[in-house]
VEXVEX-522798 format. One record per residue (C-alpha): residue number from 1; residue in three letters; chain; x, y, z. Coordinates in steps of 0.02 Angstrom, whole numbers, plus 50000, padded with zeros to 5 digits. Layout:
REM residues N
seq:type:mol:east:north:up
NUM:ALA:A:X:Y:Z
...
***
This chain:
REM residues 212
seq:type:mol:east:north:up
1:MET:A:53224:58696:49708
2:SER:A:53347:58838:49743
3:THR:A:53518:58841:49661
4:HIS:A:53598:58828:49834
5:ARG:A:53502:58670:49874
6:GLN:A:53538:58594:49704
7:GLU:A:53724:58625:49732
8:TYR:A:53738:58562:49911
9:TYR:A:53602:58428:49919
10:PRO:A:53606:58331:49755
11:PRO:A:53535:58154:49754
12:LEU:A:53656:58018:49807
13:LEU:A:53669:57910:49652
14:GLU:A:53755:57744:49619
15:ASP:A:53928:57750:49540
16:HIS:A:53948:57936:49578
17:TYR:A:54080:58019:49684
18:TYR:A:54036:58146:49820
19:HIS:A:54116:58268:49939
20:ILE:A:54014:58247:50099
21:TYR:A:54022:58371:50241
22:ASN:A:53932:58402:50405
23:ARG:A:53964:58501:50563
24:GLY:A:53903:58516:50740
25:ASN:A:53736:58601:50768
26:ASN:A:53764:58789:50791
27:GLY:A:53949:58758:50760
28:ASP:A:53967:58655:50920
29:ASN:A:54098:58519:50933
30:LEU:A:54066:58343:50872
31:PHE:A:54222:58269:50952
32:PHE:A:54275:58296:51132
33:GLN:A:54400:58156:51167
34:ASP:A:54519:58051:51063
35:ARG:A:54403:57902:51082
36:ASN:A:54262:58000:50998
37:TYR:A:54360:58010:50835
38:ARG:A:54392:57823:50839
39:TYR:A:54212:57784:50882
40:PHE:A:54150:57894:50740
41:LEU:A:54256:57797:50615
42:GLN:A:54198:57631:50687
43:LYS:A:54015:57682:50669
44:TYR:A:54047:57751:50495
45:ASP:A:54126:57587:50444
46:ALA:A:53980:57486:50514
47:TYR:A:53841:57590:50434
48:LEU:A:53918:57654:50272
49:SER:A:54061:57544:50214
50:PRO:A:53943:57411:50144
51:TYR:A:53872:57545:50028
52:VAL:A:54012:57668:49991
53:GLU:A:54197:57670:49951
54:THR:A:54299:57798:50048
55:TYR:A:54446:57887:49966
56:ALA:A:54488:58024:50091
57:PHE:A:54423:58089:50257
58:CYS:A:54463:58216:50391
59:LEU:A:54382:58236:50561
60:LEU:A:54400:58404:50648
61:PRO:A:54329:58456:50817
62:ASN:A:54168:58531:50747
63:HIS:A:54152:58459:50571
64:PHE:A:54209:58322:50453
65:HIS:A:54243:58292:50269
66:LEU:A:54226:58132:50166
67:LEU:A:54265:58088:49985
68:VAL:A:54163:57937:49936
69:ARG:A:54091:57839:49791
70:ILE:A:53919:57761:49805
71:LYS:A:53933:57578:49756
72:ASN:A:53828:57503:49618
73:PHE:A:53690:57410:49709
74:SER:A:53685:57273:49577
75:ASP:A:53858:57223:49640
76:LEU:A:53800:57210:49821
77:PRO:A:53735:57053:49907
78:GLN:A:53547:57037:49889
79:MET:A:53520:57068:50075
80:GLN:A:53600:57241:50060
81:GLN:A:53488:57294:49916
82:THR:A:53339:57318:50033
83:LEU:A:53326:57401:50203
84:ARG:A:53190:57387:50335
85:HIS:A:53123:57557:50383
86:GLY:A:52979:57548:50505
87:ASN:A:52844:57445:50423
88:GLU:A:52914:57459:50247
89:TRP:A:53060:57393:50148
90:ILE:A:53165:57524:50057
91:THR:A:53231:57472:49887
92:SER:A:53288:57640:49816
93:PRO:A:53479:57653:49827
94:GLU:A:53465:57840:49860
95:ARG:A:53345:57813:50006
96:ILE:A:53450:57672:50077
97:ILE:A:53608:57778:50075
98:SER:A:53518:57927:50153
99:GLU:A:53442:57815:50287
100:GLN:A:53611:57737:50328
101:PHE:A:53687:57909:50350
102:ARG:A:53542:57956:50463
103:ARG:A:53564:57800:50569
104:PHE:A:53751:57829:50577
105:PHE:A:53730:58007:50640
106:VAL:A:53597:57955:50767
107:SER:A:53703:57812:50833
108:TYR:A:53858:57919:50854
109:ALA:A:53762:58066:50927
110:LYS:A:53676:57956:51057
111:SER:A:53842:57901:51129
112:VAL:A:53918:58076:51132
113:LYS:A:53764:58155:51210
114:ILE:A:53771:58027:51351
115:GLN:A:53957:58060:51373
116:GLU:A:53936:58249:51375
117:GLU:A:53768:58248:51466
118:ARG:A:53689:58357:51334
119:THR:A:53523:58364:51244
120:GLY:A:53467:58425:51074
121:SER:A:53539:58392:50903
122:LEU:A:53725:58357:50890
123:PHE:A:53736:58373:50701
124:GLU:A:53661:58500:50583
125:LYS:A:53501:58424:50513
126:ASN:A:53553:58409:50331
127:PHE:A:53728:58353:50282
128:ARG:A:53799:58440:50130
129:ARG:A:53868:58351:49979
130:LYS:A:53935:58400:49809
131:GLN:A:53954:58282:49664
132:VAL:A:54135:58260:49611
133:ASP:A:54116:58274:49424
134:SER:A:54293:58295:49356
135:GLU:A:54466:58221:49377
136:GLN:A:54536:58391:49430
137:TYR:A:54400:58406:49562
138:PHE:A:54442:58234:49633
139:THR:A:54628:58271:49638
140:THR:A:54609:58441:49719
141:LEU:A:54480:58379:49842
142:VAL:A:54596:58246:49912
143:ALA:A:54725:58381:49953
144:TYR:A:54593:58502:50017
145:ILE:A:54522:58374:50138
146:HIS:A:54693:58328:50205
147:GLN:A:54750:58510:50223
148:ASN:A:54593:58558:50319
149:PRO:A:54666:58546:50496
150:GLN:A:54808:58664:50450
151:THR:A:54690:58779:50354
152:HIS:A:54583:58798:50511
153:GLY:A:54733:58822:50626
154:ILE:A:54701:58660:50720
155:CYS:A:54878:58599:50689
156:ALA:A:55040:58672:50621
157:ASP:A:55067:58532:50494
158:TYR:A:54924:58435:50416
159:THR:A:55041:58288:50381
160:ASP:A:55049:58254:50569
161:TYR:A:54862:58266:50601
162:PRO:A:54802:58098:50671
163:TYR:A:54619:58105:50617
164:SER:A:54635:58116:50428
165:SER:A:54675:57990:50294
166:TYR:A:54835:58077:50237
167:GLN:A:54958:57961:50325
168:ARG:A:54841:57811:50317
169:ILE:A:54844:57817:50127
170:ILE:A:55034:57804:50129
171:ASP:A:55030:57658:50251
172:PRO:A:55025:57495:50149
173:LYS:A:54925:57404:50284
174:PRO:A:54763:57343:50201
175:THR:A:54604:57430:50259
176:ARG:A:54437:57474:50179
177:LEU:A:54507:57646:50136
178:MET:A:54539:57653:49948
179:LYS:A:54722:57693:49974
180:SER:A:54792:57596:49826
181:PHE:A:54672:57685:49710
182:VAL:A:54723:57855:49778
183:ILE:A:54909:57820:49766
184:ASP:A:54889:57755:49588
185:TRP:A:54781:57907:49546
186:PHE:A:54924:58022:49593
187:GLY:A:55053:57912:49508
188:GLY:A:55141:57850:49663
189:VAL:A:55178:57899:49843
190:ALA:A:55308:58031:49795
191:THR:A:55187:58119:49678
192:TYR:A:55048:58106:49806
193:ILE:A:55156:58195:49935
194:GLN:A:55221:58322:49809
195:PHE:A:55048:58372:49751
196:HIS:A:54993:58406:49929
197:GLN:A:55142:58520:49951
198:GLN:A:55115:58618:49791
199:ALA:A:55041:58791:49803
200:SER:A:54940:58755:49647
201:ALA:A:54832:58637:49748
202:LEU:A:54786:58777:49867
203:GLU:A:54743:58895:49724
204:LEU:A:54603:58779:49669
205:ILE:A:54526:58757:49841
206:SER:A:54392:58890:49819
207:SER:A:54305:58778:49693
208:VAL:A:54284:58633:49815
209:VAL:A:54237:58723:49978
210:ILE:A:54065:58681:50046
211:GLU:A:54089:58743:50224
212:ASP:A:54017:58919:50211
***
């Protein structure tokens, strides 16, 4: 296996954190209307939330970023520890997670292709992921994901961008997003906001980029 593939396509293992990224095929858009962003999150919740915890996300017109942890399958209900795939039952956590991502992408793409009257693949075939293997990586990645819209010139201020978890994490309303964990990780809301504003966060971004 090439070094590139080892870096961007590691196995999805239980109790491990990952930066997950995918974009539109040939750089095409994934989202065309406001409702597409909402529908994407609804489908993601339906297919992946039973198996992963989500700590940060950002959806941009032609790509998206996620920071997740794969749950320990021994903690899941018995019915979630196997998955029907054709004529077989999948029991490998890695295969189940990969299959759920595949089904999620297919389900979302089907709706958008009908909406846009298009054919062919919507997503790039293989979604990239990097294992988050240090506390510094986790901390920097949260800021990197949230700053992405401003980095790409999609908005003037990432804090106002509606399709990321930046403001949602501050909102105390309970959701499946691991907002309490993230706020505690940064030591409170004020520190969370301050870190995002610090230039030092941007200086570390090169180590977490997987878009090239």
